[in-house]
C-alpha positions as CSV (number, residue, x, y, z in Angstrom):
1,Q,-33.8,-10.2,10.0
2,V,-31.5,-11.1,8.0
3,L,-32.1,-11.7,4.1
4,L,-29.6,-13.7,2.5
5,V,-29.2,-14.6,-1.2
6,E,-26.8,-16.8,-3.4
7,S,-25.7,-16.6,-6.9
8,G,-22.8,-18.1,-8.9
9,G,-24.8,-21.3,-9.3
10,G,-25.4,-23.3,-12.7
11,L,-23.7,-26.6,-15.0
12,V,-20.3,-27.6,-15.0
13,Q,-18.3,-30.0,-16.0
14,A,-15.8,-32.1,-14.0
15,G,-13.0,-31.0,-13.6
16,G,-14.3,-26.8,-13.3
17,S,-14.7,-24.7,-10.9
18,L,-17.1,-22.3,-9.8
19,R,-17.9,-19.4,-7.6
20,L,-20.6,-19.2,-5.2
21,S,-22.1,-16.1,-3.7
22,C,-24.0,-15.0,-0.9
23,A,-25.3,-11.3,-0.2
24,A,-26.5,-10.4,3.3
25,T,-28.8,-7.7,4.1
26,V,-28.4,-7.2,7.8
27,R,-26.7,-4.2,10.1
28,A,-24.3,-6.2,11.3
29,F,-22.5,-9.0,8.9
30,S,-19.3,-8.8,11.3
31,N,-21.2,-10.2,13.8
32,L,-23.0,-13.2,12.0
33,A,-20.9,-16.8,11.5
34,M,-21.7,-17.4,7.8
35,G,-21.9,-21.1,6.4
36,W,-22.1,-23.0,3.6
37,F,-24.5,-26.3,3.5
38,R,-25.2,-28.2,0.5
39,Q,-28.3,-31.1,0.0
40,A,-28.4,-33.5,-2.6
41,P,-31.5,-35.3,-3.8
42,G,-32.3,-37.9,-1.5
43,K,-29.6,-37.0,0.8
44,E,-29.5,-34.6,4.0
45,R,-28.3,-31.2,4.3
46,E,-24.3,-31.5,4.9
47,L,-22.0,-28.8,5.4
48,V,-19.6,-27.5,3.2
49,G,-17.8,-24.8,5.0
50,V,-18.1,-22.3,7.6
51,I,-16.4,-19.3,9.0
52,S,-16.0,-17.4,11.9
53,T,-16.7,-13.3,13.0
54,S,-12.8,-13.0,12.5
55,G,-12.0,-14.8,9.0
56,G,-11.2,-18.5,10.5
57,T,-12.7,-21.4,8.5
58,Y,-13.6,-25.4,9.0
59,V,-13.6,-26.7,5.3
60,P,-13.4,-30.4,5.5
61,D,-13.0,-30.5,1.7
62,S,-9.3,-29.1,-0.1
63,R,-10.9,-28.5,-3.1
64,F,-13.1,-26.0,-1.3
65,T,-12.4,-22.2,-0.1
66,V,-14.7,-19.9,1.6
67,S,-14.0,-16.4,2.1
68,R,-15.9,-12.9,3.4
69,D,-15.7,-9.4,2.5
70,D,-17.4,-7.9,5.5
71,A,-17.3,-4.3,3.9
72,K,-19.7,-6.3,1.4
73,N,-21.4,-8.0,3.1
74,A,-20.9,-11.5,1.5
75,V,-19.6,-14.3,1.7
76,Y,-18.0,-16.9,-1.3
77,L,-17.4,-20.0,-1.8
78,Q,-14.8,-21.5,-4.4
79,M,-15.1,-24.4,-5.6
80,N,-12.4,-26.6,-7.6
81,S,-12.0,-29.5,-9.1
82,L,-16.0,-30.1,-8.8
83,K,-16.4,-33.5,-9.3
84,P,-20.6,-35.1,-9.9
85,E,-20.8,-35.9,-7.1
86,D,-21.0,-32.2,-6.1
87,T,-24.0,-32.2,-7.4
88,A,-26.4,-30.4,-5.0
89,V,-28.4,-27.2,-3.8
90,Y,-26.1,-24.8,-1.8
91,Y,-27.2,-22.9,1.2
92,C,-25.7,-20.0,2.3
93,A,-26.9,-19.8,6.2
94,A,-26.0,-16.8,9.1
95,G,-26.4,-17.9,13.0
96,P,-24.9,-15.9,16.2
97,V,-22.2,-18.4,16.6
98,L,-20.2,-20.6,14.8
99,S,-20.7,-24.3,14.2
100,R,-20.5,-27.2,12.3
101,S,-24.3,-27.9,12.4
102,D,-26.4,-26.6,10.2
103,R,-28.9,-26.2,13.6
104,Q,-27.2,-23.5,15.3
105,Y,-28.2,-20.8,12.0
106,T,-30.5,-19.2,12.4
107,S,-31.1,-17.6,9.1
108,W,-31.1,-19.7,5.6
109,G,-31.2,-18.4,1.4
110,Q,-33.0,-19.7,-0.8
111,G,-30.3,-22.4,-2.4
112,T,-28.5,-22.3,-5.6
113,Q,-28.7,-25.1,-7.8
114,V,-25.0,-26.6,-8.7
115,T,-25.0,-29.3,-11.6
116,V,-21.9,-31.2,-12.6
117,S,-21.8,-33.1,-15.7
118,S,-19.8,-36.3,-16.3
């Protein structure tokens, strides 16, 4: 059982930055692949970035960076140069294997709202 709690969302102007955090309550956090996904109203959930147990990442958008701190059982999403189209609920996810597909992640946080104003 993995409990994930996201924080750091909020309202930001276009061009601004936000750092999202995800705190995990689990014994072996370092054994988990972690991911960030987002879902905007009326749209499907989409990948933001993932990070492996060794720290390797896949982040399609160069404005974003995913990192982890296994000592703190935490994963982070740094978002820079934000645009209104980045507005969405951002979710943290954990799973046994690294994947770009949300279907491979078995535990999810409740999400945190990010709103970017123009």
